[in-house]
N, C-alpha and C positions, 0 to 999 in steps of 0.2 A: 763514201769510203768505209772500209771495215775499221772497227775499233782496233787499238793495239791489243795484242794477245795478252790476256790476263795472266799474271805470273804470281800473284799472291792470293791465297785462299784462307778464309776463316774456317773454323771448325764446323760452322753451320753450312758453309759451301760444301765441305766434305760430306756432311750428312745428306745434303740434297742430292749430291751426285752418286753416292754409294748406297744410299738407303740404310746405312748403319747409323744408329742414334749417336749423337755427340757424346753422351754419357758412356756408351760402349767404347767408342773410339778412345776416350781418355783412359778407360780401364785397360784397353789393349796397350796403350802407350806406357802406362805405369807398370803393368804386370809383365808385359812381354817385350817392351821397348821396340815395337814395330815401327814407330814414327818418332821423329824428333822435331818438334815445332821450332821455328826460328822466332826471333823477337825484333820488333822495330826499335828505333832509338828511344821511343817512349815506352818501351817494355810491353808492347802489345803482341800477343802470340799470333803467328800466321804460319801457313804451310806453303811450300813452293811447289812447282809443277812436278818435280820428282816425287815428292811426298804424296801428291794426289794420285799420280800414276801408280805408285806402289800400293796405295790403299785400294784403288779400283781392282788391281790385280789380286790382292789378298782377299778382297770381298768375293771375287769370282771363285777363287780356290776354296774359300770357306763354304760357299754355297754348294760347291761340288763335293763336299764331304771332308775336306781337310780341316783339322783342328788348329785353332790359333796357336796353341802351345807348340804344335809341330811346325807350322809355317814359320814361327819366330826363330827356329833353329836353322832354317835354310840359308845358304849363301845368297847374296843379293842377286846373282845372275841366274839362280835356279828358278826363282819365282816367275819371271816372264817366260822362261822355257816351258814350265808346267802349264801356264796359261795357254800358250800356243798349242800344246798337245791337247788340252781340253777342248778348245774351239775347233780342233781338227776331228774330234770324235762325233759320231752320229748321235750320241746321247746328249749332246750339249744344247739342245733346242731351248731348254728353260733358261739357259745362261746367255742367250744371244743378245738380249737387250743390254746387259751389262758389258758384253764383249764389244758391242757397237759403241757404247759410251767410251770404253777404253780406246777404241780406234779413233773416235772423235777427239778425245783429249790429246791423243798422241799425233793427230793429223797423219794417221797411218792407213792409207788406202789398201795396202796388202792385207792387213788384218780384217778390214771391212769385207773385202772380197772373199777371204778365207771363211769368215763366219757365214756370209751369205751362201756360199757354195755348200757348206755343211747343211744349212737349213734346206737348201734346194734338193739335197739328196733324200730328204724326208718329207718335204711339203711342196705343194704347188706354189706358184708365184702368188696366187690370190690368197692362199693361207698365210704365206709369209707376210704379205702386206697387212692383212687384217689382224693377225695374231701377234705380230712382232713390230712392224713398222708403225702402225697407228699408235700403240702404247708408247713406243719409243719417241715419236714426235710430240706426243702429249707431254712426256717428261722433258724433252728438249725445250718446249715452250715455257714450261715452269722454270727450268734452269735459266733460261734467257731472261725471263721477267724478274727473277730474283737476283740477277747479276752474277750468278755462279759461272756462267759461260758468256763468251762474247759472240757478237754476230759472226765472227770468223768461224767459230766452231759450228754454229748452226748452218751456215752456208756450206761448209765442208761436207757435213753428213747429209744434208738435203740434196746437194748436187750428186753425190754418189748414189743415193736412192733414186733420184730422178733418172740417172743413166739406166738403172734396171727397169724402171717403168717404160722408158722409151724402147728398150730392147724388146720387151714383151709386147708392147703395142705394135711394133713393126712386124713381129711374128704373126700376130692376129690379123693384121691388115694384109699380110702376104698370103695367108691360108684361108681366110674367111671372107666371103663376099657380103655385100649389102643386101639384106633380105627383107627389110622393112621400110615403109615409106616415111616414117617420122624422122625429122632432122633435129639433131641436138647442136645448139650453138653454145660453146663453153667459153666464158670470159671472166675476168676479174675487173672490179671497178678501178678507176684512176687511183694511183698511188698504192694499190694493193699488190704486193709482190709475192705473197705466200701461195705458191702455185702447185705444190706437190699433190695435195688432195684432189685438186681439179684435174691434174694430169692422170691420176689413177681413175677418176670417174670417166675420163675420155677412153681409157683402156677398156673399162667395163662396157661403155656404149658400143665400142667396136666389137667386143666379144659377143654382145647380144644382137649383132646384125644391123645396127642402125648407122646411118651416115652421120658423121660429126664434122662440125666446123669449129676447129680449136683456135681461138684467138689469143688465149694466154693472159698475161698480166697487164694491168694498167691500161684498159681499153676505154677510150672516149665513147660517150654514149652515141655520138653521131655516127661512129663506125658501125654500130649495130643497125642503124637505119638502112645501111647499104645491104646488109645481109638479109633483113626481113623481107625485102622485095623479091628475093630470088626463090623463096620456098613458101609453101602453104602451111603445113603442119609442123610447127617449130616448138621445141622446148628450149628456152634459154636457161642456162644453168650457171650460177655464180656462187662463189664462196667468199664470205666476209670474215676476215681474221682481225684486221685492224682498221680497215676502211670499208664503207663510210663510218664515221663516228656515230655514236648513239643519237646525238642531236641532229645529225644529217640524214640518218637512215630512212626515216619515214618519207621525207621529201624525195630522196633518191629512188626509193621503191615505187612511189606513186608516179614519178616521172617515167620510169621504165614501163609501167603498165599503161600510162597514157600515150606515150610516144613510140614505144617499140613493140609491145606485146599486143598482137591483134586478137580478134575474137576466136580465132582458131589456134591460138598459141597459148603457152603457159610459161611461167617463170618459177623455176625451182631454186631454192636458196638453202645453203647450209654454211657451217663455219662457226667459229667461236663466238662471234658477235651476236649470233642468233640466241645464245643462251639467256641473255639479259634483255633482249629486244621485246617490245610489246607487239608480238606478231598478230595478235587479234585485230589490230588496227590496219593490217595490211590489206590491200585490195583483193578481190576474189580470184584474180588471175594467179596469185602466189601460192605455192605449196612449200612449206618449210620442213626440213629434215633435220633431226637431231644428230644423226651420224651418216657417214658414207654408206654403211651397211643398209640403213633404211632406204636411202636413195636407190641403191642397187636393186633392192627388192622390188622397187616400183618399176624397173625397166621391163 
């Protein structure tokens, strides 16, 4: 189940979400009275959801050229109106990540779609994913790890992005045929649920004319045995974000190579867990990629 929605934020949370240093936020509070922190019964300062939303909106306006001294004079209802106008303009590409964060914190799908459509008027889907979505999801991962956001926020924004990936995948599959013999089998290990990156790789596989067998999240290894018997030239692709753990990874990868990957097949790996893994110990059937872009270049 998802955690309860977080409703109290420290100034460090605000810094993590907005990118504005805590010291600067305090100056803005004292000089311009843009935020009013609340206090617990033990006199500890905190900020509520309304304060967070206001700061994210102010940050977007500030980065779009509005001075804090001017913003501080605006009526409360003018700030979100200006934000909506900014994300409606074609010049707002550089502000999309922050706009998506505002949509995430507000659980606002309309703002997400509005921001996405503005981007789509300037960029291709591939450019949006690589230039905006990947940095956004890296930020979301850090925010989740630091406790600034809850799984509910992460699931909300991830599911909206996943919808866009699926729409574009369907377009490619409807207009492009399979032109190459190699087959890509895409899967996540058991208890690994971070599927978005793998979904995008599946889109790129289809775009490049390959057949894909997309198995998705939390796939038992025995299920892969069934697939390997159907095709000859297979590339198994997986992404490790939280599973398997570092202590289990070497054994898991060796089992994949021993039991699943044949002499005519390969195993391609990417994901956050790869950054600290001792990949030099991996069997020769494995190819590790630091980024999705590197993997796509290999297609």
